[in-house]
C-alpha positions as CSV (number, residue, x, y, z in Angstrom):
1,M,16.2,-59.0,-2.4
2,S,16.5,-57.4,1.0
3,E,20.2,-56.8,0.5
4,N,19.5,-55.1,-2.9
5,V,16.9,-52.9,-1.3
6,E,19.3,-52.0,1.6
7,Y,22.1,-51.2,-0.9
8,F,19.7,-49.0,-3.0
9,F,18.9,-46.8,0.0
10,E,22.3,-46.8,1.6
11,N,23.7,-45.4,-1.6
12,E,20.9,-42.9,-2.1
13,V,20.1,-44.1,-5.6
14,G,17.0,-42.0,-5.6
15,Y,19.1,-38.9,-6.1
16,I,20.7,-40.0,-9.4
17,N,19.9,-37.7,-12.3
18,S,16.8,-38.9,-14.1
19,K,18.5,-38.7,-17.6
20,E,21.6,-40.6,-16.3
21,L,19.5,-43.3,-14.8
22,Y,17.3,-43.7,-17.9
23,N,20.3,-43.9,-20.2
24,K,21.8,-46.6,-18.1
25,Y,18.6,-48.6,-18.1
26,F,18.3,-48.2,-21.8
27,E,21.9,-49.4,-22.4
28,C,21.0,-52.5,-20.4
29,I,17.8,-52.9,-22.4
30,K,19.7,-52.7,-25.7
31,I,22.2,-55.3,-24.4
32,A,19.3,-57.5,-23.5
33,G,18.2,-57.3,-27.1
34,I,14.7,-56.0,-26.4
35,S,15.0,-52.3,-27.3
36,T,13.3,-52.8,-30.6
37,P,10.6,-52.6,-31.7
38,L,9.7,-49.9,-29.3
39,S,6.1,-51.0,-29.4
40,S,7.1,-54.3,-27.8
41,L,9.6,-53.0,-25.3
42,K,7.3,-52.9,-22.3
43,K,6.0,-56.4,-23.0
44,N,9.5,-57.8,-23.4
45,L,10.9,-56.1,-20.4
46,G,7.9,-57.3,-18.4
47,G,8.7,-60.8,-19.6
48,I,12.2,-60.5,-18.2
49,L,10.9,-59.3,-14.8
50,I,8.4,-62.2,-14.6
51,S,11.1,-64.7,-15.6
52,K,13.4,-63.4,-13.0
53,F,11.1,-63.0,-10.0
54,G,7.9,-64.9,-10.8
55,E,4.3,-63.5,-10.9
56,E,3.6,-64.4,-7.2
57,A,6.5,-62.3,-5.9
58,L,5.7,-59.4,-8.2
59,D,2.1,-59.5,-7.1
60,L,3.2,-59.2,-3.4
61,L,5.1,-56.0,-4.4
62,N,2.2,-54.7,-6.5
63,S,4.6,-54.7,-9.4
64,N,3.3,-57.4,-11.8
65,P,3.6,-55.8,-15.2
66,L,0.7,-57.9,-16.4
67,K,-1.6,-56.2,-13.8
68,N,0.1,-52.8,-13.3
69,D,1.3,-50.5,-16.1
70,W,4.2,-49.1,-14.1
71,L,6.7,-49.7,-17.0
72,S,5.0,-46.9,-18.9
73,Y,6.9,-44.5,-16.5
74,L,10.2,-45.7,-17.9
75,S,11.0,-42.4,-19.7
76,I,13.3,-39.5,-18.9
77,E,10.3,-37.3,-17.9
78,R,8.5,-39.8,-15.7
79,I,11.2,-42.1,-14.4
80,K,11.3,-40.1,-11.1
81,H,7.8,-41.4,-10.3
82,I,8.8,-45.0,-10.4
83,H,8.7,-46.5,-6.9
84,P,12.1,-47.4,-5.4
85,I,11.2,-51.1,-5.0
86,R,10.5,-51.1,-8.8
87,H,13.8,-49.6,-9.5
88,V,15.4,-52.4,-7.5
89,L,13.5,-54.9,-9.5
90,L,14.6,-53.4,-12.8
91,M,18.3,-53.2,-11.7
92,V,18.4,-56.8,-10.5
93,A,16.6,-58.1,-13.6
94,L,18.9,-56.2,-16.0
95,S,22.2,-56.7,-14.2
96,N,21.9,-59.3,-11.4
97,S,22.2,-56.8,-8.5
98,V,21.8,-53.1,-7.6
99,Q,25.5,-52.9,-6.8
100,E,26.4,-54.3,-10.2
101,F,24.0,-52.0,-12.0
102,L,25.4,-48.9,-10.2
103,T,29.1,-49.7,-10.3
104,N,29.5,-51.2,-13.8
105,E,29.6,-49.2,-17.1
106,F,27.3,-50.6,-19.7
107,G,28.0,-50.1,-23.4
108,Y,25.9,-51.4,-26.2
109,K,28.3,-52.6,-28.9
110,P,26.3,-54.5,-31.5
111,F,29.1,-54.2,-34.1
112,G,32.0,-55.1,-31.7
113,N,34.9,-52.9,-30.8
114,G,36.4,-52.2,-34.2
115,P,38.2,-50.9,-36.1
116,W,36.0,-51.2,-39.2
117,A,36.5,-51.2,-42.9
118,C,36.2,-48.1,-45.1
119,M,34.2,-48.7,-48.2
120,N,35.3,-45.7,-50.2
121,I,36.1,-47.5,-53.5
122,L,37.9,-44.5,-54.9
123,S,40.3,-44.2,-52.0
124,D,43.7,-45.8,-51.5
125,H,42.5,-47.5,-48.3
126,Y,39.4,-49.3,-49.7
127,T,38.3,-52.2,-47.4
128,M,41.1,-51.3,-44.9
129,E,40.1,-51.1,-41.3
130,T,40.6,-47.3,-40.8
131,I,37.3,-46.4,-39.0
132,K,37.9,-46.1,-35.2
133,D,34.4,-44.9,-34.0
134,I,30.8,-45.4,-35.1
135,N,27.6,-43.5,-34.3
136,L,24.7,-45.6,-33.2
137,V,21.4,-44.1,-34.4
138,F,17.7,-45.2,-34.2
139,N,16.0,-45.5,-37.5
140,K,12.4,-44.6,-36.7
141,Y,11.1,-45.8,-40.1
142,K,12.5,-49.3,-39.5
143,G,12.1,-49.2,-35.7
144,E,15.6,-50.5,-35.1
145,F,19.1,-49.2,-34.4
146,Q,21.7,-48.8,-37.1
147,G,25.4,-48.0,-37.1
148,E,26.9,-45.1,-39.0
149,F,30.5,-45.8,-40.0
150,K,32.4,-42.6,-40.9
151,C,36.0,-42.7,-42.1
152,N,38.4,-39.7,-41.9
153,C,38.2,-39.4,-45.7
154,G,34.5,-38.4,-45.2
155,F,33.0,-41.6,-46.6
156,T,30.0,-42.7,-44.4
157,Y,27.9,-45.9,-44.7
158,I,25.2,-47.6,-42.7
159,L,24.8,-51.1,-41.4
160,N,21.8,-52.7,-39.6
161,I,22.1,-54.6,-36.4
162,G,23.1,-58.2,-37.2
163,E,25.1,-57.2,-40.3
164,N,28.8,-58.0,-39.6
165,S,30.5,-56.9,-42.8
166,P,29.7,-54.3,-45.4
167,L,31.3,-56.6,-48.0
168,N,28.4,-58.9,-47.8
169,I,25.7,-56.3,-48.4
170,E,23.8,-56.5,-51.7
171,N,23.1,-53.1,-53.4
172,F,25.6,-51.5,-51.0
173,H,25.2,-48.1,-52.8
174,F,21.9,-47.7,-51.0
175,R,23.8,-47.8,-47.7
176,I,26.1,-44.9,-48.5
177,K,25.1,-41.8,-46.5
178,E,27.9,-39.5,-47.5
179,K,30.7,-39.9,-50.0
180,G,33.1,-37.3,-48.8
181,D,35.8,-35.1,-50.3
182,V,38.2,-37.9,-51.4
183,W,35.4,-39.7,-53.3
184,N,34.2,-36.5,-54.9
185,R,37.8,-35.5,-56.0
186,E,38.6,-38.9,-57.5
187,F,35.2,-38.9,-59.3
188,S,36.0,-35.5,-60.8
189,K,39.3,-36.8,-62.1
190,L,37.6,-39.7,-63.9
191,V,35.2,-37.3,-65.6
192,S,38.0,-34.9,-66.5
193,R,40.0,-37.7,-68.1
194,G,37.0,-38.5,-70.4
195,V,36.2,-41.9,-68.9
196,P,32.9,-43.1,-70.3
197,I,29.8,-43.0,-68.0
198,S,29.3,-46.7,-68.2
199,E,32.9,-47.3,-67.0
200,I,32.6,-44.7,-64.2
201,A,29.4,-46.5,-63.1
202,T,31.3,-49.8,-63.0
203,I,34.3,-48.3,-61.1
204,T,32.2,-46.5,-58.5
205,K,29.5,-49.1,-58.3
206,Q,26.9,-46.4,-59.0
207,A,23.9,-46.5,-61.3
208,K,24.5,-44.8,-64.7
209,G,21.6,-42.5,-64.0
210,T,23.2,-41.4,-60.7
211,V,26.6,-40.8,-62.4
212,R,24.8,-38.6,-65.0
213,K,23.1,-36.6,-62.3
214,I,26.3,-36.0,-60.4
215,I,28.0,-34.9,-63.6
216,K,25.1,-32.6,-64.6
217,F,24.4,-31.0,-61.2
218,G,27.7,-31.5,-59.4
219,H,28.4,-33.4,-56.2
220,D,27.1,-30.7,-53.8
221,S,23.9,-30.1,-55.6
222,F,23.2,-33.8,-56.0
223,E,23.7,-34.4,-52.2
224,Q,21.8,-31.3,-51.3
225,E,18.8,-32.5,-53.4
226,K,18.8,-35.8,-51.6
227,A,19.1,-34.1,-48.2
228,R,16.3,-31.8,-49.1
229,K,14.0,-34.7,-50.0
230,R,14.9,-36.5,-46.8
231,K,14.1,-33.4,-44.7
232,L,10.8,-32.9,-46.5
233,I,9.8,-36.4,-45.7
234,I,10.8,-36.0,-42.1
235,K,9.0,-32.6,-41.9
236,N,5.8,-34.1,-43.3
237,E,5.9,-37.0,-40.9
238,D,6.6,-34.6,-37.9
239,I,3.6,-32.5,-39.0
240,Q,1.4,-35.5,-39.1
241,K,2.7,-36.8,-35.8
242,N,1.8,-33.5,-34.1
243,I,-1.6,-33.6,-35.7
244,N,-2.2,-37.1,-34.3
245,R,-0.9,-36.1,-30.9
246,R,-3.3,-33.1,-30.7
247,E,-6.2,-35.3,-31.8
248,W,-5.4,-37.9,-29.0
249,I,-5.1,-35.2,-26.4
250,K,-8.4,-33.7,-27.5
251,L,-9.9,-37.3,-27.3
252,R,-8.7,-37.7,-23.7
253,R,-10.1,-34.3,-22.7
254,K,-13.4,-35.2,-24.3
255,F,-13.6,-38.5,-22.4
256,P,-11.6,-38.0,-19.2
257,N,-13.2,-41.0,-17.4
258,L,-12.9,-43.7,-20.1
259,L,-10.8,-46.7,-19.3
260,R,-7.9,-47.5,-21.5
261,T,-9.7,-50.1,-23.7
262,E,-12.7,-47.8,-24.0
263,L,-10.6,-44.8,-25.1
264,I,-8.8,-46.9,-27.7
265,A,-12.2,-48.1,-29.0
266,A,-13.4,-44.5,-29.3
267,N,-10.8,-43.9,-32.1
268,K,-9.2,-47.2,-33.1
269,S,-7.7,-45.7,-36.3
270,L,-5.9,-42.9,-34.5
271,Y,-4.6,-45.3,-31.9
272,T,-3.2,-47.6,-34.6
273,K,-1.4,-44.6,-36.2
274,L,0.2,-43.6,-32.9
275,R,1.1,-47.1,-31.9
276,S,2.8,-47.6,-35.3
277,K,4.7,-44.3,-35.5
278,D,4.8,-42.8,-32.0
279,A,4.6,-45.7,-29.5
280,V,6.7,-44.1,-26.7
281,W,4.6,-40.9,-26.6
282,L,1.4,-42.9,-26.8
283,D,2.4,-45.1,-23.8
284,E,3.0,-42.0,-21.8
285,N,-0.4,-40.5,-22.7
286,L,-2.6,-43.5,-22.1
287,P,-4.9,-43.8,-19.1
288,L,-3.4,-46.1,-16.4
289,S,-4.5,-49.7,-16.8
290,K,-7.3,-50.7,-14.5
291,R,-6.6,-54.4,-14.9
292,G,-6.2,-56.2,-11.7
293,R,-7.5,-53.3,-9.6
294,S,-10.7,-53.1,-7.6
295,K,-12.4,-50.5,-5.4
296,L,-12.6,-51.4,-1.7
297,S,-15.0,-50.0,0.9
298,K,-13.8,-48.1,3.9
299,E,-14.6,-51.2,6.0
300,A,-12.6,-53.4,3.7
301,Y,-9.6,-51.0,3.9
302,F,-9.9,-51.0,7.8
303,E,-9.8,-54.8,7.8
304,K,-6.8,-54.9,5.5
305,D,-5.1,-52.2,7.7
306,L,-5.5,-54.4,10.8
307,A,-4.1,-57.4,8.9
308,Y,-1.1,-55.4,7.6
309,L,-0.5,-54.0,11.1
310,E,-0.3,-57.6,12.6
311,K,2.1,-58.5,9.8
312,A,4.3,-55.5,10.6
313,K,4.4,-56.3,14.3
314,Y,5.3,-59.9,13.5
315,V,8.2,-58.7,11.3
316,I,9.6,-56.4,14.0
317,N,9.4,-59.2,16.6
318,K,11.3,-61.5,14.1
319,W,13.9,-58.8,13.2
320,S,16.7,-60.4,15.2
321,E,16.0,-63.7,13.4
322,Y,16.3,-62.0,10.0
323,E,19.6,-60.6,11.2
324,K,20.8,-64.1,12.2
325,Q,19.8,-65.5,8.8
326,A,21.7,-62.6,7.0
327,D,24.6,-63.0,9.5
328,K,24.7,-59.2,10.0
329,L,22.8,-56.4,11.6
330,I,20.0,-54.9,9.4
331,K,18.9,-51.3,9.9
332,I,15.2,-51.1,10.7
333,T,13.9,-48.9,7.8
334,K,10.5,-48.6,6.2
335,I,11.1,-50.3,2.8
336,P,12.4,-53.6,4.2
337,I,9.4,-53.8,6.4
338,L,7.0,-53.0,3.6
339,V,8.7,-55.6,1.4
340,R,8.2,-58.3,4.0
341,I,4.5,-57.5,4.5
342,G,3.9,-57.0,0.8
343,L,2.7,-53.4,1.0
344,D,3.4,-50.4,-1.3
345,S,4.4,-47.1,0.3
346,R,1.9,-45.3,-2.0
347,Y,-0.9,-46.5,0.2
348,V,0.1,-44.5,3.3
349,N,-3.3,-42.8,3.4
350,K,-5.2,-46.1,3.0
351,Y,-3.5,-48.0,5.9
352,K,-2.8,-45.3,8.5
353,M,-2.5,-47.7,11.5
354,T,0.1,-49.8,9.8
355,F,2.2,-46.8,8.6
356,S,1.9,-45.1,12.0
357,F,3.2,-48.2,13.7
358,I,6.1,-48.6,11.2
359,K,7.0,-44.9,11.7
360,S,7.2,-45.5,15.5
361,V,9.7,-48.4,15.2
362,L,12.0,-46.9,12.6
363,E,15.7,-46.8,13.5
364,S,17.7,-43.6,13.0
365,H,21.2,-43.8,11.5
366,G,22.6,-42.9,14.9
367,D,20.6,-45.6,16.7
368,Y,21.7,-48.2,14.1
369,Q,25.4,-47.2,14.7
370,I,24.9,-47.6,18.4
371,R,23.5,-51.1,17.8
372,I,26.6,-51.9,15.7
373,I,28.9,-50.7,18.4
374,K,27.1,-52.7,21.1
375,N,27.3,-55.8,18.9
376,C,31.0,-55.3,18.2
377,I,31.9,-54.9,21.9
378,A,29.8,-58.0,22.8
379,T,31.4,-60.0,20.1
380,H,35.1,-59.0,20.2
381,F,35.7,-57.6,23.7
382,D,35.2,-59.3,27.1
383,D,37.1,-57.7,29.9
384,T,39.8,-56.3,27.7
385,E,40.4,-52.6,27.4
386,L,38.2,-50.9,24.8
387,K,40.1,-48.9,22.1
388,R,38.2,-46.5,19.9
389,Y,40.2,-47.2,16.7
390,K,39.8,-51.0,17.1
391,I,36.0,-50.7,17.6
392,L,35.7,-48.5,14.5
393,S,37.9,-50.9,12.5
394,L,36.1,-54.1,13.5
395,S,32.6,-52.5,13.1
396,G,33.3,-51.0,9.7
397,L,32.0,-47.6,10.9
398,R,33.5,-44.4,9.5
399,K,31.7,-41.1,10.2
400,L,29.7,-41.4,13.4
401,E,26.4,-39.6,14.1
402,P,26.6,-37.3,17.2
403,Q,24.6,-39.6,19.4
404,A,26.7,-42.6,18.4
405,K,29.9,-40.7,19.0
406,K,28.7,-39.7,22.5
407,Y,27.7,-43.3,23.2
408,L,31.1,-44.7,22.1
409,D,33.0,-42.1,24.2
410,D,30.8,-42.9,27.3
411,I,31.0,-46.7,27.0
412,I,34.8,-46.6,26.5
413,K,35.2,-44.4,29.6
414,E,32.8,-46.5,31.7
415,H,34.4,-49.8,30.6
416,N,38.0,-48.7,31.0
417,T,37.5,-47.0,34.4
418,P,38.8,-49.2,37.2
419,K,36.0,-50.4,39.4
């Protein structure tokens, strides 16, 4: 865990664009198979974290999802408020290590790599694999992802996750999103040749009523009417969603001090609607969970501060042993110390003695480079002449801080000057 924390800070992961980081997390979540239903995403992701690290370790890091609702911050708007240690936990749980998460490209491909079959029954390439790209969309009515398969001929159909072939889908005509110009042109040819409606329905695998409507209103009007009805349904749902959101915000303002369970009980019906139709927004607008928390007196905080202070001193005294176990030098920074004593950096104002001590022992990057140089010289050079390029090569150092550069120049001069 300490290596992942160190890699996280050395590579300045905290400066990654919030949207880019969220999208990468969500790709991993989709690959893990827990992205739907959205209402269960937090629970399932929390289960992965507990399975990976165990509740005891997560409790030490104040990151047990059963006791702390920090996974609610996993959204584009709030992800920047997630503590760095929790980012490390997520990255390791979803991709084994921070380095693997940052360096690998993750792509959710539930339908494989393609190409895929075109299902335009009126084309000359029916069932041939002519579709090169698909569009993955989230169906909010079903609460799951779907694939939109669009051929160059304009024909577009939809498959649900888990469906491998359109040829095995019953009532496939319900999956057609757009028929395209080729289908429309060939349909018009059948009509102009006087082919009976029943036969056209058989050839196109459309209902007779659908064939009659297309003939009567035309292709464009028929599709426009379907699109109009879909937009009306979506518009009405969006209107109702905004009404529900306003009601919930009004409820929170009316009862600003209610705990989560008490606020839900105040309007159970509204909560149920939001949980069913607008789970992500609801999670972002719930009071933080109070489960597992307790208020401490000033005296209790003082006692805990003393205890954490002793732990921090013990960690610093043992630092060289940690380095021996890791078989490398470890920079003395705040996060590795906090991880080892089980303290969250958010409590800087609660445990002032502990954080003041930690601040006093932190190692600057220049000091850390000087330690690396000293270790390199002690390990690889006895009475032999010191060479700058060789020290830098053996130590793995590249760009030196000014104080480290001065130290290296001085030690080489002093060592190589005849006594």
